[in-house]
C-alpha positions as a Python dict, from the first residue, in 0.01 Angstrom:
ca = {
    (1, 'M'): (0, 0, 0),
    (2, 'M'): (-303, -186, 137),
    (3, 'K'): (-283, -451, -139),
    (4, 'R'): (86, -505, -64),
    (5, 'A'): (14, -539, 310),
    (6, 'L'): (-262, -792, 244),
    (7, 'S'): (-37, -994, 5),
    (8, 'R'): (238, -1001, 266),
    (9, 'A'): (-10, -1106, 534),
    (10, 'S'): (-146, -1390, 326),
    (11, 'A'): (208, -1515, 265),
    (12, 'L'): (273, -1536, 638),
    (13, 'A'): (151, -1842, 826),
    (14, 'G'): (-129, -1852, 1082),
    (15, 'G'): (-393, -1608, 1206),
    (16, 'T'): (-136, -1382, 1370),
    (17, 'A'): (-44, -1221, 1037),
    (18, 'A'): (-406, -1143, 957),
    (19, 'A'): (-456, -996, 1304),
    (20, 'L'): (-150, -774, 1257),
    (21, 'V'): (-279, -642, 925),
    (22, 'V'): (-626, -571, 1065),
    (23, 'T'): (-472, -397, 1367),
    (24, 'A'): (-248, -184, 1144),
    (25, 'L'): (-539, -82, 921),
    (26, 'L'): (-763, 6, 1215),
    (27, 'A'): (-486, 199, 1391),
    (28, 'T'): (-431, 432, 1095),
    (29, 'P'): (-631, 747, 1181),
    (30, 'T'): (-842, 913, 914),
    (31, 'Q'): (-841, 1287, 966),
    (32, 'A'): (-1066, 1534, 790),
    (33, 'A'): (-888, 1823, 626),
    (34, 'A'): (-881, 2132, 844),
    (35, 'P'): (-1088, 2419, 706),
    (36, 'T'): (-909, 2706, 537),
    (37, 'W'): (-1037, 3036, 676),
    (38, 'S'): (-988, 3362, 488),
    (39, 'A'): (-1136, 3709, 453),
    (40, 'W'): (-1307, 3805, 126),
    (41, 'Q'): (-1246, 4161, 13),
    (42, 'N'): (-1482, 4340, -225),
    (43, 'M'): (-1266, 4469, -510),
    (44, 'A'): (-1498, 4762, -590),
    (45, 'Y'): (-1426, 4927, -254),
    (46, 'D'): (-1101, 5000, -76),
    (47, 'N'): (-1053, 4784, 236),
    (48, 'Q'): (-1410, 4648, 256),
    (49, 'C'): (-1457, 4280, 349),
    (50, 'L'): (-1752, 4042, 367),
    (51, 'D'): (-1854, 4053, 733),
    (52, 'G'): (-2117, 3844, 905),
    (53, 'S'): (-2286, 3825, 1242),
    (54, 'I'): (-2619, 3695, 1364),
    (55, 'S'): (-2723, 4041, 1493),
    (56, 'Q'): (-2590, 4254, 1203),
    (57, 'G'): (-2640, 4008, 919),
    (58, 'V'): (-2407, 3984, 617),
    (59, 'R'): (-2259, 4314, 500),
    (60, 'L'): (-1947, 4493, 385),
    (61, 'N'): (-1734, 4631, 666),
    (62, 'T'): (-1380, 4766, 705),
    (63, 'C'): (-1136, 4475, 681),
    (64, 'N'): (-1005, 4412, 1032),
    (65, 'G'): (-884, 4050, 1044),
    (66, 'G'): (-1155, 3943, 1289),
    (67, 'T'): (-1326, 3605, 1286),
    (68, 'Y'): (-1651, 3776, 1178),
    (69, 'Q'): (-1476, 3822, 842),
    (70, 'E'): (-1341, 3468, 804),
    (71, 'W'): (-1512, 3231, 564),
    (72, 'S'): (-1433, 2883, 438),
    (73, 'P'): (-1555, 2758, 99),
    (74, 'K'): (-1639, 2387, 94),
    (75, 'S'): (-1614, 2145, -197),
    (76, 'N'): (-1996, 2112, -208),
    (77, 'G'): (-2039, 2488, -276),
    (78, 'D'): (-2121, 2598, 81),
    (79, 'I'): (-1937, 2898, 228),
    (80, 'V'): (-1913, 2865, 607),
    (81, 'H'): (-1880, 3163, 844),
    (82, 'R'): (-1615, 3096, 1109),
    (83, 'Q'): (-1767, 3290, 1401),
    (84, 'S'): (-2118, 3145, 1375),
    (85, 'G'): (-2057, 2813, 1199),
    (86, 'K'): (-2349, 2899, 971),
    (87, 'C'): (-2357, 2906, 592),
    (88, 'L'): (-2389, 3197, 353),
    (89, 'D'): (-2745, 3168, 226),
    (90, 'G'): (-2905, 3374, -50),
    (91, 'S'): (-3250, 3409, -195),
    (92, 'I'): (-3435, 3676, -393),
    (93, 'S'): (-3697, 3720, -120),
    (94, 'Q'): (-3467, 3720, 187),
    (95, 'G'): (-3138, 3850, 46),
    (96, 'V'): (-2799, 3722, 158),
    (97, 'R'): (-2783, 3604, 520),
    (98, 'L'): (-2635, 3351, 759),
    (99, 'N'): (-2840, 3038, 803),
    (100, 'T'): (-2797, 2687, 942),
    (101, 'C'): (-2604, 2478, 689),
    (102, 'N'): (-2855, 2243, 529),
    (103, 'G'): (-2710, 2151, 188),
    (104, 'G'): (-2986, 2338, 5),
    (105, 'S'): (-2931, 2511, -328),
    (106, 'F'): (-2968, 2856, -163),
    (107, 'Q'): (-2629, 2783, -2),
    (108, 'W'): (-2440, 2671, -313),
    (109, 'W'): (-2196, 2933, -440),
    (110, 'L'): (-1972, 2916, -747),
    (111, 'P'): (-1696, 3152, -855),
    (112, 'R'): (-1761, 3327, -1187),
}
């Protein structure tokens, strides 16, 4: 599409055509994809979802549809908690917790 617009612009006479193409390209908004939020249920227990809060930490709790139970996996492996905006972070020494998203390997999660 962009190549076709530039070819058309170069075929037109004068600087007006180039200005129109630049204006059209700059006016096209680039929007980031909206996050997909969902609850994550533990299949070993009936009606128990991954729940997170700063005060209570990360735990299993009765599924209730609240934002404390909404998470969004990102393409880089992070899993973001909706209520806090923090990432699911795990280490042997500190367990699983919410922490500021920092791109570190303790925050990379992969399905198995």
